[in-house]
MIDRENKE-559074 format. One record per residue (C-alpha): residue number from 1; x, y, z. Coordinates in steps of 0.25 Angstrom, whole numbers, m for minus. Each point is the difference from the previous one (the first is absolute). Example, Ala and Ser with C-alpha at 12.3 -4.5 7.8 and 13.67 -1.06 7.14 Angstrom:
residues 2
1 49 m18 31 .
2 6 14 m2 .
***
This chain:
residues 422
1 m42 337 105 .
2 3 10 m12 .
3 12 m6 m7 .
4 4 13 m7 .
5 3 15 1 .
6 m1 10 m11 .
7 10 9 m7 .
8 m6 13 m6 .
9 8 10 m7 .
10 m6 13 m4 .
11 9 8 m9 .
12 0 15 2 .
13 3 10 m11 .
14 10 8 7 .
15 14 0 m6 .
16 11 0 10 .
17 12 m2 m9 .
18 4 0 m14 .
19 14 m2 m6 .
20 m2 8 m12 .
21 m12 6 m8 .
22 m1 m13 m7 .
23 2 m10 11 .
24 m10 m8 7 .
25 m7 7 11 .
26 0 m6 14 .
27 m13 m2 8 .
28 m3 m1 15 .
29 m10 m11 2 .
30 m10 1 11 .
31 m3 m13 7 .
32 m14 m3 3 .
33 m3 m11 11 .
34 15 m2 1 .
35 1 m15 0 .
36 4 m12 m7 .
37 1 m13 2 .
38 m2 m13 3 .
39 m6 m13 5 .
40 m1 0 15 .
41 m3 m14 7 .
42 m3 m11 m10 .
43 5 3 m14 .
44 m10 0 m12 .
45 m2 m13 m7 .
46 8 m9 10 .
47 m2 m15 m1 .
48 3 m1 15 .
49 m6 9 10 .
50 10 10 6 .
51 11 m6 m8 .
52 6 14 m2 .
53 m2 13 7 .
54 5 14 m3 .
55 5 10 10 .
56 0 14 m5 .
57 7 13 5 .
58 m13 8 2 .
59 m13 2 m6 .
60 5 11 m9 .
61 12 2 m10 .
62 5 14 m2 .
63 1 2 m15 .
64 6 14 0 .
65 10 4 m11 .
66 m7 m9 m10 .
67 2 10 m11 .
68 5 m6 m13 .
69 14 m6 2 .
70 9 m11 m4 .
71 2 m13 8 .
72 13 5 5 .
73 m6 13 5 .
74 m11 m8 7 .
75 11 m6 9 .
76 3 13 5 .
77 m13 7 0 .
78 m11 m10 4 .
79 0 m5 14 .
80 m2 m16 0 .
81 m12 m6 6 .
82 4 m13 7 .
83 m8 m13 1 .
84 3 m14 4 .
85 m6 m13 m5 .
86 1 m12 9 .
87 m2 m15 m2 .
88 m7 m5 12 .
89 2 m15 m2 .
90 10 m8 8 .
91 2 m10 m11 .
92 m4 5 m14 .
93 5 9 m10 .
94 m9 10 m7 .
95 1 7 m14 .
96 m6 14 0 .
97 m3 12 m10 .
98 m1 14 4 .
99 m11 6 m10 .
100 m3 15 m2 .
101 m15 1 m4 .
102 m4 14 m6 .
103 m14 6 3 .
104 m9 1 m12 .
105 m2 15 2 .
106 15 3 m1 .
107 2 10 m11 .
108 16 1 0 .
109 5 m10 m9 .
110 7 m12 7 .
111 12 2 m9 .
112 3 13 7 .
113 1 m7 14 .
114 13 m8 4 .
115 3 m7 13 .
116 13 m5 6 .
117 m5 m14 m1 .
118 m4 0 m15 .
119 4 13 m8 .
120 m8 m4 m13 .
121 m14 m4 4 .
122 m5 m2 m14 .
123 9 m13 m2 .
124 m6 m7 12 .
125 m15 0 m2 .
126 m8 m11 7 .
127 m14 m2 3 .
128 m7 9 11 .
129 m7 m7 11 .
130 m7 12 7 .
131 m14 6 m4 .
132 2 14 m5 .
133 15 m2 m4 .
134 1 m3 m15 .
135 14 m2 m2 .
136 12 m6 8 .
137 15 m2 m1 .
138 9 m10 7 .
139 11 9 6 .
140 8 m11 8 .
141 0 m15 2 .
142 8 m9 9 .
143 m1 m12 10 .
144 2 m1 15 .
145 5 m13 7 .
146 m7 m3 13 .
147 m1 11 10 .
148 8 9 m10 .
149 m4 15 m2 .
150 4 10 m10 .
151 1 15 2 .
152 m3 10 m12 .
153 2 15 m1 .
154 m10 5 m10 .
155 1 13 m8 .
156 m11 5 m9 .
157 2 12 m9 .
158 m4 7 m13 .
159 11 m4 m10 .
160 7 9 m11 .
161 m11 m1 m10 .
162 m9 8 9 .
163 m4 14 m6 .
164 m10 11 2 .
165 m9 m6 m11 .
166 0 m14 5 .
167 m1 1 15 .
168 m6 14 3 .
169 m12 m1 9 .
170 m1 m15 m1 .
171 0 m11 10 .
172 5 m14 2 .
173 m4 m10 11 .
174 5 m14 2 .
175 2 m11 11 .
176 10 m11 2 .
177 m5 m14 1 .
178 9 m12 5 .
179 m4 m13 m6 .
180 7 m13 5 .
181 0 m15 m2 .
182 6 m11 9 .
183 11 m8 m7 .
184 9 m10 7 .
185 5 m4 13 .
186 12 8 4 .
187 10 3 11 .
188 0 14 8 .
189 13 3 m6 .
190 2 6 m14 .
191 14 m1 m6 .
192 3 13 m8 .
193 14 m4 m5 .
194 10 m11 3 .
195 m5 m10 11 .
196 m1 m2 15 .
197 14 m5 2 .
198 9 10 m7 .
199 3 13 7 .
200 m5 12 m7 .
201 m12 m7 m6 .
202 m12 8 1 .
203 m13 m5 6 .
204 m13 5 5 .
205 m10 m3 11 .
206 m12 8 2 .
207 2 14 m6 .
208 15 0 4 .
209 13 m3 m8 .
210 12 m6 5 .
211 14 m5 m4 .
212 5 m13 5 .
213 11 1 11 .
214 0 m15 3 .
215 m7 m13 m1 .
216 5 m9 12 .
217 m6 m10 10 .
218 m14 1 m6 .
219 0 15 2 .
220 m1 11 m11 .
221 7 13 4 .
222 m3 12 m9 .
223 4 15 0 .
224 m11 10 m4 .
225 2 6 m14 .
226 m5 13 4 .
227 0 8 13 .
228 m12 2 9 .
229 m9 12 m2 .
230 2 6 14 .
231 6 12 7 .
232 3 12 m8 .
233 1 5 m14 .
234 13 9 m3 .
235 1 9 m12 .
236 14 6 m4 .
237 0 12 m9 .
238 12 4 m8 .
239 m6 10 m9 .
240 6 14 m2 .
241 m13 7 5 .
242 1 m7 13 .
243 14 m2 2 .
244 8 12 m7 .
245 13 m4 7 .
246 m1 m15 m3 .
247 m5 m4 14 .
248 m10 m11 1 .
249 m13 3 5 .
250 m7 m11 8 .
251 m15 m1 3 .
252 m6 m11 9 .
253 m15 m4 1 .
254 m6 m12 7 .
255 m6 m11 m8 .
256 m15 m1 3 .
257 m5 m13 5 .
258 m11 2 m11 .
259 10 m2 m11 .
260 m5 m13 m7 .
261 13 m8 2 .
262 3 5 14 .
263 7 m10 8 .
264 2 m9 m13 .
265 12 0 m10 .
266 m1 11 m10 .
267 8 2 m13 .
268 3 14 4 .
269 7 m4 13 .
270 15 m2 m4 .
271 7 8 10 .
272 9 12 m4 .
273 5 0 m14 .
274 m6 m10 m10 .
275 1 m6 m13 .
276 m10 3 m11 .
277 m6 m10 m9 .
278 11 3 m11 .
279 10 m4 11 .
280 5 14 2 .
281 1 7 13 .
282 m11 11 3 .
283 6 13 m2 .
284 m13 8 m1 .
285 1 14 6 .
286 m12 m3 9 .
287 0 m14 6 .
288 m10 m6 9 .
289 4 m11 10 .
290 m9 m9 8 .
291 0 m9 12 .
292 10 6 10 .
293 m2 m5 14 .
294 9 2 12 .
295 6 m13 5 .
296 m5 3 14 .
297 m5 11 10 .
298 m1 4 14 .
299 m13 m9 1 .
300 6 m12 m5 .
301 15 1 6 .
302 m6 m5 13 .
303 m2 m14 m6 .
304 14 m1 m7 .
305 9 m1 12 .
306 14 5 1 .
307 12 m1 m8 .
308 14 8 m1 .
309 1 14 m6 .
310 11 4 m9 .
311 9 1 13 .
312 m3 m13 5 .
313 m10 5 11 .
314 m13 m8 2 .
315 m12 9 m5 .
316 m14 m2 m4 .
317 1 m8 m13 .
318 m8 8 m11 .
319 7 m9 m11 .
320 m5 m14 4 .
321 m11 m6 m9 .
322 m7 m7 11 .
323 m10 10 6 .
324 2 11 m10 .
325 m9 8 m8 .
326 4 m7 m13 .
327 m3 m14 6 .
328 m14 5 4 .
329 m2 4 m15 .
330 5 m13 m5 .
331 m9 m7 10 .
332 m12 8 m5 .
333 4 m4 m14 .
334 1 m15 3 .
335 m14 0 7 .
336 m6 7 m12 .
337 6 m9 m10 .
338 m3 m13 8 .
339 m15 4 1 .
340 0 3 m15 .
341 6 m13 m4 .
342 m4 m10 11 .
343 15 m3 2 .
344 8 m1 13 .
345 11 10 m3 .
346 12 5 8 .
347 6 14 m2 .
348 14 6 2 .
349 10 10 m7 .
350 12 m5 m7 .
351 14 0 6 .
352 14 2 m7 .
353 2 m15 4 .
354 m12 m4 m9 .
355 7 7 m12 .
356 14 m4 3 .
357 m5 m15 m1 .
358 m5 4 m14 .
359 14 5 m5 .
360 1 14 5 .
361 12 5 7 .
362 1 6 14 .
363 m1 14 m7 .
364 m9 m2 m13 .
365 m7 m9 m10 .
366 4 m2 m14 .
367 m8 2 m13 .
368 m5 m14 0 .
369 m8 3 13 .
370 m6 13 m5 .
371 m14 m5 4 .
372 5 3 14 .
373 2 14 m2 .
374 m4 11 m11 .
375 m7 5 13 .
376 4 4 14 .
377 m6 m6 13 .
378 3 m4 14 .
379 8 m13 4 .
380 m1 m6 14 .
381 15 2 4 .
382 3 9 11 .
383 13 8 1 .
384 m3 7 13 .
385 m12 4 8 .
386 m4 11 m10 .
387 5 m5 m13 .
388 m5 m11 m9 .
389 4 m6 m14 .
390 m6 4 m13 .
391 1 m5 m14 .
392 3 11 m10 .
393 m6 0 m14 .
394 13 m2 m7 .
395 3 m13 9 .
396 8 5 11 .
397 m2 m2 15 .
398 0 13 8 .
399 m4 5 14 .
400 m12 9 4 .
401 m5 6 13 .
402 m13 m6 5 .
403 m7 13 m2 .
404 5 3 m14 .
405 m12 m7 m7 .
406 1 m12 m10 .
407 m9 m9 m8 .
408 m4 m14 5 .
409 1 m12 m8 .
410 m5 m12 8 .
411 4 m14 m1 .
412 m11 m10 0 .
413 2 m15 4 .
414 m11 m11 m3 .
415 0 m15 1 .
416 m1 m6 m13 .
417 m9 m11 5 .
418 m11 11 2 .
419 0 3 m15 .
420 m4 m15 m4 .
421 m15 m2 m4 .
422 m9 m9 9 .
***
């Protein structure tokens, strides 16, 4: 099986924008054989057959907008290409390297190419392992515990040093090779911060990140760090052009099942409002929010029984978790993660009682428990037959109607005994 795909950039001479008569011209690249990437099936140079596999988003990567740009500009203009590296062993950790090997016939200098995994290629030269590829660069290295996987969003672009003279009518081809070696025996759980007993500690199983809620009676109870990539993407627009009177313009679109992380946790899914990496609330004029799912619908309410409406009259209970659309999504997630890790897992969503046991009040959670919020999502508590509880991004509990849409942050429960090595 071919373990690589090629990237080819052919730079056209058409100038599409210049800041001044002295500024750097911007070019539109034409991508030939629109592909990149990577090992599929057994990784190159693996000491154990099938130790590591690589799953890619598609055969091709769209390298549009790869004109000369800064790293910061690339985050806005270059669409990421997702891939996942998985350790297939039930007992053994693996060290791996992601290597970019450049084809000998490439005529654009490698110093003009940057990637999101390693911006400066020249400082990371390694030996190439493929015929016809005369130089190579290590762009990432890491380790995976047993049955762990890691997802990458790779961007490739021509950096700010690109000019008409050094890229015009030239090409560049490369492939990515994953090299791996087994190391030591390990558990299927990785501790990212803290430990497995302290609430708020971060751990990882498979590809998914969690915060510890409780470690009790031989069971580990964990809250997803990010929401599930499901349902709808919602865009709010406050720009003068769209909303001259200051009104908010909302646009919705369904999230496609072809999205690479569909049904998994995704860093984009934090509910309404969110804190940026600098700790500040996102106040951008155009904001995209992901992962909004109705709590239930007409198809699922027949499985949810009845409960009182706001006036105390028994009605179909759209707000009960058991039988709901949210529970169906959680069960699908648990099935996926159980298959990925080989662990026997149970799923749920959190309740106010779970958070009160950690120190929250009946109304809100304090700053010491900020890992529970800085995002918004459904809770399990029912107010009436159509109203459920939600956690808001600033740490308060609130009500929302079942059809309003909110993100899902699953709770995963596993037996600690299952993590032990044979």
